[in-house]
C-alpha positions, 0 to 999 in steps of 0.5 A: 614491407614495413620495418615493423613487419620484417622485425615482427616476422623474424622475431617470430622465425626466430622464436619458431627456430628456437623450438626446433633446435632447443634452448639457443642460450644453452648451446651459446648461440644468439640468433641474429639475421646472419645466423646460418642454418648449417654452419651456426645451427648445425642443422642438416637438410632434414631439419629444414624440412622439419621447420618448413613443416613448422613455418607453414603451420604458423603462418599458412600455406602461402609460406612454402619454405620446400618450394623457396629452397628447391630453386636454390643451388646447394651452396645457396642452401648451405649458406642460408640464413636466418635473415634470408628465411625472415625476408621470405616469410615477410613477403609471403605474410606482408599485408596488402 
C-alpha cells in the first residue's frame, strides 16, 4: 500500500467516523491514527457494528469489519485505534 493510498484511506475513515460520532471538535477531540474507539471516542461494540455497515457501504463488501473484529480477542477490540481500521481498509482496497 502506498503512502498516498494509506493517507487517503485514513482521511475517508476519519470523515466517516465523524459522521458516526458527531462533530469531534465539539467533543474536543482530534481523530488521529492513535485515537482509540473505546477510550478516546467512548464507542461501544454496537457503535462498531454500525461503523462496520458504514465502511461496507462506502468501500464495498471486501471491507468486512465484523469479520476482522471476530479474529481479535476482547483486549484487542477494546484497544482498537482509527489507524488499525484505516490499515485494514487500506489493505482491502489497495489497487493491485
